[in-house]
N, C-alpha and C positions, 0 to 999 in steps of 0.2 A: 491119521495114518500118514506115513511117508510115501508120497507118490513117486519119488525118485530117491534111491538109496544106494550109496557106494560103500561096499564092504572093503575097507582099507586092508584088513588082514589078509583076505583072500584075493584082493584086487579084482572084484567082480561088481558089475553094475546091475541093479535091479530096478524095475518100474512096476507100478500097479497098472495092469492092463485095463485101461479105461473103456475099451470096447466091450468088456464083459459086465461092466456095472449097469444097473445096481444089484443084479441078481447074484453076482459072483465076485468076491474080492480076491483076486489072484495076483501074486507077485511073479513076474517073469524075469529071467536072466537074459541080458543082452551081451552076447559074446562076439559075434562077427559083424562086419560092416553091413552085410546084407540084413541081418536081424535088426540092426539099428536103423537102417534106412526104412525097413518095413514098419518098425514101431512108430516112426514119425509119419510116414505116408498113410498108414492104415489107422491112424488116430489112436493107437495104443497109448501114446503119450501125446497130449494136445494142450492147447492154450499157449499163447505166444511166449510168456516168460518160462513156462515149464519146458517148452521145446528148446529154448536157449540153454537152460540149465542142463537138460539131458544131453544136448549136442556137445556141450563142453566136456562132460564126463565121457561121452562116447569117444571123442577125439583123443582124450588122454588114454583110455583103454586101448584104442587102436594103436597108439604110439608105442605101447608095450610090445607089440608084435612086429614092429619094424626092425628087420634083422640087418642092422648096420651100425658101426661105431663111427662112421664118417658123418660129421655134423651137416655138411652140405647135402649129402645123399638122404640123410634123415629128414631134413627140412623139405626136400623135394617130395619125398613119399608122404609126409604129413600133409602137405598142401593138396596132394591128389585125393587123399582120404577126406579132407575137409570139403573139397569141391564135390565129391560124390555125395556126402551127407547133405550138403547145401542144396542139391538138386531135388531133394525129396519133396519139399513144399516151398514154392516160390513166393507166396504172398507174405508170410509171417517174417517180418524183418528181424525179429530176435534170433532166428536161426542163423542168418548170415552174420549178424552182429556178434553173437557169441563165438562162432567159428573164426571170424576174422580176428577177434580179440585173442583167441588161443594161438592162432598162427602168428600174429604179431608178437606175442610174448616169446614164442620160439625163435622168431627172426631176430629179436633184440638180443638174444643170448646165443646167437649162432656161432660165436667164437668159443663157446664152452663145450664141454663133453656132452655126448648124447645122454648119459645118465643124469647130468645136471639139468639139461633141457627138459627131460621127462619130469624131474622134480618141479621145475617151474610150471610146467603144464598142469600138474596136479594142484599146485597152490592156486593157479589161476582159475581152475574149475571150481575149487572150494570157495574162492572169493566171489565168483559169479553167483554161486548158490547163497552165500551168506548175505551178499548185497541185496539179493532179491527178497530175502526175509525182511530186512530192514526197509526196503522199498515198499513192500506190501503194508507194513505198519504205518509208514508215513502217508501213503495214499489213503489208507483207511481213516487216519486222523483228519486229513483234509476233507475227505468225502463226508465224514460224519458231521461237519459243520453245515452241510447243505440240506440236512433233513432234521426233523424234530421227532420227539417221542410220539408214537401213535400214527406216523405217516404210512401211507400205502406206497410201495415202490414196485415198479415193474422192471423186470430184467429179461434179457434175451440171450440165448446160448448159455455158455458157462464161463465164468471168470472168478471162480472161487479157489480154494486151496488146491484142488486137483489141477487147476490150470496154471498154478504158480508154485509157491513154496509154502506159504503160511498166510492165512486170512484171505488172500486173493486180492483182486483189484476191484471189480464191480461189486463183488459180494463182501469185500473187506469192511466197508463202513457198517454194513448190516450185522456182520458177525462180531465186530468190535463193539458196536452199540449194544448188542444183545448181552455180551459179557458184562457190560456196565449197567445192566438192568433196564435198558430201553426196550420198548416193544414196537415192532414193525409188523406190517402185514405185506408179504411179498407175493406178487403175481409172477409166476415163472412161465414164460412162453415155452412150449414144448420144443420148438426149434427144429422143424422139418428140414431135410429128410433124415438126419442122423440123430435127432432127439436128444441133443446135449442138455437142453433145459429140463426135459423129463428125466433122463437117466442120471444126470450128474448134479444139476443145480438143485432140483427138489430133494435129491438124496442128501446133499451136503447140508442144506438148510434144515431139513427135517431132523437129521441127526444132531444138529446144533441147537434144536429146540426152538427154531424160528417158526412163526405162524406163516406157512407157505401154502399157496393154492396154485396148482398146476392148471394152465389153460392152453388150449390150442392156439396156434399163432394168429388165426383169424378171429380170435375173441378179444384181442387187445383193445379194439375200438370200443367194445361194449363196456369193459371195466373202466376205461377212461371216461366214456360218456356218462357212466353212473357216478362219477366223482370219487372213485375208489383209489385213484392213483395221484399222488402228489409229486412224484419224481420218477424219472427213468434213469437207471444206471446200467451201462453196458461197457464191455471191455473193448479192446481194439487189437488188430493185428498189424496195422501200419497207419501212421498219421503223416499226411503230406505237409509240406511247408506252409500251405495256406489253410490247414486245419481240416481239409477233406479227410475222411477216415474210413478205412476198410475194416469191416468186421463181418461176423457170420451173416450169411444170406438172410435177409428179412429185417436186418437192423434199420436200413433206410426207411422201410415202410413204417416201422415203429416211430421213427423220428418225425416223419410226415404227420402221423396221427397226433403225436405230442404237440407239434407246432399248432395244429388245428385247434386243439383243446387248451392251449396255453399252459402246458405242463413242461417244466424244465427238463431238458434232455442232456445228460452228462456222459461224457466219455471218460473212463478211468483206466490209466495205463502208465507204465514207466516211460521215462524219456528215451529208453532204448528202442521203443516202437516208433519214435518220431524220426522221420527220414527227411532232413532238410534238403537233400539232393533230389528229392521227388517233389516237383513244384506243385502239382495238383493231383486230385484223385484220378484224373484221366491217365496219369503216368503209372498207376499201380497195376501190376500184372495180376489178373484174377485167375486163380486156379479153377479149372473145370474138372470135376470128379466123374467117376463112372456113372453114366446115365441110368444104369440098371438099379442104382441105389434108390431111385425114386419109386420104381415099380416093385422091387423085390425086398429091399432091406427091411428086416423085422417082420415080414409077412410070411405066413405059411405057404401061400400061393401068390403069384403075381397079381397086382391090382390093376393091370392094364394089359391089353393084348401085345403079343410079341412085336408086332409091326409098328406100334405106336412109338414115335420118336420122343426123346426126353432131353431137356436142357438142364444141366445140373451145375451151375456155378457155386463154388463153395462160399464166396463172399460177395458182398455188394459195397458200394461206396456211399457214405452219407455226406451230403454237401455241407460245408462248414456253416452255411447260413441257418441250418437246422439245429446246430449244436450250441447249447447254452454255455457250456464250459468244458474244458479238458483238464482233468485232475491228474497231476503227476506227483511224484515224490518230492518235487521241488516247489510245489504250489499249484494253484488253480489258474489256468490260462483262460482269458476271455478274449472276445473279438476286439480288434482285428488280429487274427491268429498269425498272420505273417510277421507281426511284431512281437506278440507275446510268446510264441513258440521259439523264435530266434533268440529272444532274451534269455531263455533258459540255458542256452549254451554259451552265453557271454559271461556267466557268473564264475 
Protein backbone atom coordinates (compact mmCIF):
# COMPACT_ATOMS: atom_id res chain seq x y z
CA UNK A 1 0.00 0.00 0.00
CA UNK A 2 1.07 3.61 -0.52
CA UNK A 3 1.85 5.14 2.85
CA UNK A 4 2.15 8.59 1.21
CA UNK A 5 0.07 9.48 -1.82
CA UNK A 6 -0.22 12.76 -3.67
CA UNK A 7 -3.28 13.15 -5.88
CA UNK A 8 -1.98 15.37 -8.69
CA UNK A 9 -5.39 15.87 -10.27
CA UNK A 10 -7.03 17.22 -7.12
CA UNK A 11 -3.81 18.56 -5.55
CA UNK A 12 -4.38 16.65 -2.33
CA UNK A 13 -1.97 14.81 -0.03
CA UNK A 14 -2.96 11.58 1.70
CA UNK A 15 -1.16 9.37 4.21
CA UNK A 16 -1.92 6.03 5.83
CA UNK A 17 -2.54 6.87 9.50
CA UNK A 18 0.03 4.58 11.10
CA UNK A 19 -1.29 5.33 14.58
CA UNK A 20 -4.34 3.19 13.75
CA UNK A 21 -2.46 0.13 12.46
CA UNK A 22 -2.67 -2.85 12.51
CA UNK A 23 -6.38 -2.91 13.27
CA UNK A 24 -7.48 -0.21 10.85
CA UNK A 25 -6.03 0.77 7.48
CA UNK A 26 -7.20 4.34 7.01
CA UNK A 27 -6.06 6.98 4.55
CA UNK A 28 -6.30 10.57 5.84
CA UNK A 29 -6.14 13.88 3.99
CA UNK A 30 -3.60 16.52 5.04
CA UNK A 31 -4.86 19.98 4.12
CA UNK A 32 -3.61 22.49 6.65
CA UNK A 33 -0.24 23.22 8.22
CA UNK A 34 -1.68 22.21 11.58
CA UNK A 35 -2.86 18.85 10.24
CA UNK A 36 0.56 18.25 8.72
CA UNK A 37 2.40 19.20 11.92
CA UNK A 38 0.12 16.92 13.93
CA UNK A 39 0.57 14.03 11.48
CA UNK A 40 4.34 14.14 12.01
CA UNK A 41 4.25 14.90 15.74
CA UNK A 42 1.58 12.30 16.54
CA UNK A 43 3.32 9.60 14.47
CA UNK A 44 0.56 9.28 11.91
CA UNK A 45 3.47 9.37 9.50
CA UNK A 46 6.75 8.12 10.93
CA UNK A 47 10.09 6.66 9.97
CA UNK A 48 12.87 9.05 9.01
CA UNK A 49 12.67 8.66 5.20
CA UNK A 50 8.85 8.73 5.17
CA UNK A 51 8.85 11.88 7.29
CA UNK A 52 11.14 13.53 4.74
CA UNK A 53 8.97 12.49 1.78
CA UNK A 54 5.80 13.61 3.52
CA UNK A 55 7.32 16.94 4.58
CA UNK A 56 8.35 17.69 1.01
CA UNK A 57 4.83 17.14 -0.30
CA UNK A 58 3.42 19.04 2.68
CA UNK A 59 5.49 22.12 1.89
CA UNK A 60 4.44 21.99 -1.74
CA UNK A 61 0.75 21.75 -0.79
CA UNK A 62 1.19 24.67 1.61
CA UNK A 63 2.87 26.68 -1.14
CA UNK A 64 -0.36 26.48 -3.14
CA UNK A 65 -2.09 28.54 -0.45
CA UNK A 66 0.45 31.37 -0.29
CA UNK A 67 -1.51 34.34 -1.65
CA UNK A 68 1.07 36.45 -3.41
CA UNK A 69 2.61 36.78 -6.85
CA UNK A 70 5.74 38.48 -5.51
CA UNK A 71 8.59 35.96 -5.51
CA UNK A 72 10.39 37.45 -2.50
CA UNK A 73 7.23 37.50 -0.41
CA UNK A 74 6.42 33.97 -1.55
CA UNK A 75 9.85 32.71 -0.49
CA UNK A 76 9.56 34.42 2.90
CA UNK A 77 6.20 32.78 3.57
CA UNK A 78 7.45 29.41 2.33
CA UNK A 79 10.37 29.57 4.75
CA UNK A 80 8.00 30.29 7.66
CA UNK A 81 5.92 27.24 6.81
CA UNK A 82 9.04 25.08 6.50
CA UNK A 83 10.29 26.24 9.92
CA UNK A 84 6.93 25.41 11.44
CA UNK A 85 6.90 21.87 10.04
CA UNK A 86 10.53 21.39 11.03
CA UNK A 87 9.71 22.07 14.69
CA UNK A 88 7.42 19.03 14.88
CA UNK A 89 10.17 16.44 15.50
CA UNK A 90 13.73 17.61 16.20
CA UNK A 91 15.65 14.31 16.17
CA UNK A 92 14.92 12.93 12.69
CA UNK A 93 17.35 14.72 10.37
CA UNK A 94 15.40 13.71 7.24
CA UNK A 95 12.72 16.21 8.20
CA UNK A 96 15.06 19.20 8.11
CA UNK A 97 16.98 17.71 5.17
CA UNK A 98 13.88 17.47 2.97
CA UNK A 99 12.52 20.86 3.99
CA UNK A 100 15.89 22.54 3.43
CA UNK A 101 16.12 20.91 0.03
CA UNK A 102 12.68 22.25 -0.91
CA UNK A 103 13.45 25.75 0.37
CA UNK A 104 16.79 25.73 -1.43
CA UNK A 105 15.08 24.76 -4.71
CA UNK A 106 12.74 27.72 -4.31
CA UNK A 107 15.61 30.05 -3.49
CA UNK A 108 17.60 28.99 -6.55
CA UNK A 109 14.63 29.99 -8.71
CA UNK A 110 13.70 33.14 -6.80
CA UNK A 111 14.00 35.27 -9.93
CA UNK A 112 11.24 33.25 -11.61
CA UNK A 113 7.48 33.64 -11.28
CA UNK A 114 5.64 32.21 -8.29
CA UNK A 115 3.86 29.78 -10.62
CA UNK A 116 7.19 28.50 -11.89
CA UNK A 117 8.60 28.16 -8.35
CA UNK A 118 5.58 26.09 -7.35
CA UNK A 119 6.23 23.81 -10.32
CA UNK A 120 9.84 23.42 -9.19
CA UNK A 121 8.70 22.57 -5.66
CA UNK A 122 6.42 19.82 -6.96
CA UNK A 123 9.18 18.34 -9.11
CA UNK A 124 11.54 18.43 -6.11
CA UNK A 125 9.02 16.62 -3.89
CA UNK A 126 8.54 13.94 -6.54
CA UNK A 127 12.31 13.61 -6.89
CA UNK A 128 12.72 13.11 -3.14
CA UNK A 129 10.07 10.38 -3.30
CA UNK A 130 11.50 8.56 -6.34
CA UNK A 131 15.05 8.79 -5.00
CA UNK A 132 13.89 7.16 -1.78
CA UNK A 133 12.45 4.22 -3.71
CA UNK A 134 15.79 3.71 -5.46
CA UNK A 135 17.64 4.24 -2.19
CA UNK A 136 15.62 1.54 -0.43
CA UNK A 137 16.39 -0.97 -3.18
CA UNK A 138 20.13 -0.26 -3.04
CA UNK A 139 20.23 -0.50 0.76
CA UNK A 140 18.31 -3.75 0.53
CA UNK A 141 20.82 -5.16 -1.97
CA UNK A 142 23.81 -4.23 0.19
CA UNK A 143 22.13 -5.48 3.35
CA UNK A 144 21.28 -8.79 1.75
CA UNK A 145 25.01 -9.53 1.38
CA UNK A 146 25.31 -9.55 5.18
CA UNK A 147 22.99 -12.52 5.81
CA UNK A 148 22.42 -15.95 4.36
CA UNK A 149 19.42 -18.14 3.71
CA UNK A 150 17.97 -19.48 6.96
CA UNK A 151 19.41 -16.80 9.25
CA UNK A 152 17.61 -15.45 12.27
CA UNK A 153 17.42 -11.65 12.33
CA UNK A 154 16.32 -9.42 15.17
CA UNK A 155 14.97 -5.95 14.55
CA UNK A 156 13.79 -3.09 16.74
CA UNK A 157 11.11 -0.48 16.03
CA UNK A 158 9.97 -0.22 12.40
CA UNK A 159 12.06 0.47 9.32
CA UNK A 160 10.01 -1.16 6.59
CA UNK A 161 7.90 0.17 3.72
CA UNK A 162 5.66 2.13 6.09
CA UNK A 163 8.70 4.05 7.33
CA UNK A 164 10.05 4.76 3.84
CA UNK A 165 8.63 4.36 0.35
CA UNK A 166 9.27 0.77 -0.75
CA UNK A 167 11.08 -2.20 0.86
CA UNK A 168 12.31 -0.07 3.73
CA UNK A 169 15.79 0.14 5.21
CA UNK A 170 16.25 -2.36 8.06
CA UNK A 171 13.48 -4.60 6.70
CA UNK A 172 14.53 -4.11 3.09
CA UNK A 173 17.02 -6.99 2.87
CA UNK A 174 14.50 -9.31 4.52
CA UNK A 175 11.70 -8.41 2.10
CA UNK A 176 13.98 -8.43 -0.94
CA UNK A 177 15.48 -11.78 0.05
CA UNK A 178 12.01 -13.22 0.60
CA UNK A 179 11.00 -12.13 -2.90
CA UNK A 180 14.00 -14.06 -4.19
CA UNK A 181 13.04 -17.23 -2.37
CA UNK A 182 15.26 -16.91 0.70
CA UNK A 183 13.93 -17.88 4.12
CA UNK A 184 14.58 -15.85 7.27
CA UNK A 185 13.20 -16.01 10.76
CA UNK A 186 12.70 -12.54 12.19
CA UNK A 187 12.34 -11.67 15.86
CA UNK A 188 10.56 -8.33 16.10
CA UNK A 189 10.93 -6.40 19.35
CA UNK A 190 7.55 -4.92 20.31
CA UNK A 191 9.27 -1.55 20.94
CA UNK A 192 7.67 0.04 23.97
CA UNK A 193 5.94 2.34 24.66
CA UNK A 194 4.45 3.00 21.19
CA UNK A 195 4.75 -0.61 19.97
CA UNK A 196 5.99 0.13 16.46
CA UNK A 197 7.52 -3.34 16.29
CA UNK A 198 4.28 -5.01 17.26
CA UNK A 199 1.85 -2.81 15.35
CA UNK A 200 3.91 -2.15 12.23
CA UNK A 201 6.93 -4.44 11.77
CA UNK A 202 5.16 -7.71 12.55
CA UNK A 203 2.23 -6.46 10.42
CA UNK A 204 4.43 -5.78 7.38
CA UNK A 205 6.45 -8.98 7.67
CA UNK A 206 3.42 -11.20 8.24
CA UNK A 207 1.66 -9.72 5.22
CA UNK A 208 4.80 -10.32 3.14
CA UNK A 209 4.89 -13.99 4.13
CA UNK A 210 7.98 -13.71 6.32
CA UNK A 211 8.38 -16.06 9.29
CA UNK A 212 8.11 -13.50 12.10
CA UNK A 213 7.92 -13.90 15.87
CA UNK A 214 6.93 -10.95 18.03
CA UNK A 215 8.79 -10.64 21.34
CA UNK A 216 8.74 -8.18 24.22
CA UNK A 217 11.76 -5.88 24.30
CA UNK A 218 13.15 -7.61 27.39
CA UNK A 219 13.17 -10.98 25.59
CA UNK A 220 15.94 -10.07 23.14
CA UNK A 221 18.55 -11.47 25.50
CA UNK A 222 16.86 -14.85 25.60
CA UNK A 223 16.60 -15.35 21.84
CA UNK A 224 20.21 -14.24 21.41
CA UNK A 225 21.41 -16.53 24.18
CA UNK A 226 19.55 -19.42 22.55
CA UNK A 227 21.54 -18.88 19.35
CA UNK A 228 18.49 -17.96 17.32
CA UNK A 229 19.83 -14.62 16.07
CA UNK A 230 22.65 -14.30 13.52
CA UNK A 231 22.31 -10.56 12.82
CA UNK A 232 20.57 -7.44 14.09
CA UNK A 233 19.15 -4.96 11.58
CA UNK A 234 17.85 -1.57 12.78
CA UNK A 235 17.12 1.75 11.14
CA UNK A 236 18.31 5.19 12.18
CA UNK A 237 17.00 8.71 12.68
CA UNK A 238 20.36 10.49 12.80
CA UNK A 239 23.96 9.34 12.40
CA UNK A 240 26.71 11.56 13.80
CA UNK A 241 30.04 12.07 12.02
CA UNK A 242 31.74 9.54 14.31
CA UNK A 243 29.10 6.86 13.70
CA UNK A 244 27.12 7.32 16.92
CA UNK A 245 23.52 6.68 15.91
CA UNK A 246 20.17 7.84 17.26
CA UNK A 247 17.32 5.40 16.80
CA UNK A 248 14.16 4.39 18.63
CA UNK A 249 14.54 4.06 22.39
CA UNK A 250 15.83 0.62 23.29
CA UNK A 251 18.15 0.28 20.30
CA UNK A 252 21.30 0.83 22.35
CA UNK A 253 20.33 -1.94 24.75
CA UNK A 254 19.94 -4.34 21.82
CA UNK A 255 23.39 -3.31 20.56
CA UNK A 256 24.96 -3.98 23.97
CA UNK A 257 23.41 -7.46 24.02
CA UNK A 258 24.56 -8.17 20.47
CA UNK A 259 28.10 -7.14 21.39
CA UNK A 260 28.04 -9.49 24.38
CA UNK A 261 26.93 -12.46 22.28
CA UNK A 262 29.16 -11.67 19.30
CA UNK A 263 26.24 -10.98 16.97
CA UNK A 264 26.84 -8.41 14.21
CA UNK A 265 24.78 -5.25 14.71
CA UNK A 266 23.98 -3.22 11.60
CA UNK A 267 22.47 0.21 11.08
CA UNK A 268 20.63 0.61 7.77
CA UNK A 269 19.65 4.04 6.46
CA UNK A 270 20.11 6.59 3.68
CA UNK A 271 22.96 9.06 3.57
CA UNK A 272 20.40 11.79 4.27
CA UNK A 273 20.31 10.58 7.89
CA UNK A 274 24.07 11.17 8.23
CA UNK A 275 24.81 14.54 9.80
CA UNK A 276 28.51 15.36 9.41
CA UNK A 277 27.90 18.65 11.22
CA UNK A 278 26.99 16.64 14.29
CA UNK A 279 30.31 15.44 15.71
CA UNK A 280 29.10 12.80 18.18
CA UNK A 281 25.95 11.34 19.64
CA UNK A 282 26.24 13.76 22.55
CA UNK A 283 25.28 16.54 20.11
CA UNK A 284 22.03 14.88 19.01
CA UNK A 285 18.90 16.46 20.47
CA UNK A 286 16.70 13.71 21.88
CA UNK A 287 12.96 14.26 21.69
CA UNK A 288 11.03 13.67 24.90
CA UNK A 289 7.43 12.64 24.44
CA UNK A 290 4.38 12.86 26.68
CA UNK A 291 5.17 10.86 29.86
CA UNK A 292 1.58 9.67 29.96
CA UNK A 293 2.28 7.43 26.94
CA UNK A 294 4.06 5.03 29.28
CA UNK A 295 1.18 4.74 31.71
CA UNK A 296 -1.85 5.06 29.47
CA UNK A 297 -1.10 4.40 25.80
CA UNK A 298 -2.96 1.31 24.54
CA UNK A 299 -4.28 0.53 28.04
CA UNK A 300 -7.95 0.57 29.01
CA UNK A 301 -6.88 1.83 32.45
CA UNK A 302 -3.62 3.49 33.59
CA UNK A 303 -0.89 1.00 34.52
CA UNK A 304 0.58 3.23 37.24
CA UNK A 305 -0.74 5.67 39.81
CA UNK A 306 -1.33 9.28 38.75
CA UNK A 307 1.42 10.56 41.01
CA UNK A 308 4.12 8.30 39.56
CA UNK A 309 6.60 10.25 37.41
CA UNK A 310 7.59 8.95 33.96
CA UNK A 311 10.61 9.63 31.77
CA UNK A 312 9.84 9.11 28.08
CA UNK A 313 12.70 9.80 25.63
CA UNK A 314 11.75 8.82 22.09
CA UNK A 315 15.28 7.81 21.06
CA UNK A 316 18.59 6.70 22.46
CA UNK A 317 22.10 6.88 21.04
CA UNK A 318 24.09 3.76 20.19
CA UNK A 319 27.84 4.28 20.53
CA UNK A 320 29.78 3.67 17.33
CA UNK A 321 31.91 0.99 18.98
CA UNK A 322 28.81 -1.22 19.22
CA UNK A 323 28.01 -0.94 15.51
CA UNK A 324 29.43 -3.53 13.11
CA UNK A 325 28.52 -1.61 9.96
CA UNK A 326 26.35 1.20 8.63
CA UNK A 327 24.57 0.24 5.42
CA UNK A 328 23.71 3.10 3.04
CA UNK A 329 22.59 3.28 -0.58
CA UNK A 330 26.23 4.02 -1.47
CA UNK A 331 27.68 1.00 0.29
CA UNK A 332 28.55 -0.42 3.69
CA UNK A 333 30.62 1.76 6.03
CA UNK A 334 32.94 0.14 8.55
CA UNK A 335 34.96 1.57 11.44
CA UNK A 336 36.56 4.05 11.76
CA UNK A 337 33.35 5.86 10.89
CA UNK A 338 34.87 9.32 10.93
CA UNK A 339 36.67 8.22 7.76
CA UNK A 340 34.17 5.89 6.07
CA UNK A 341 31.15 8.17 6.56
CA UNK A 342 33.00 11.26 5.35
CA UNK A 343 34.15 9.34 2.28
CA UNK A 344 30.53 8.89 1.20
CA UNK A 345 30.24 12.62 0.63
CA UNK A 346 33.49 12.98 -1.31
CA UNK A 347 32.25 10.80 -4.16
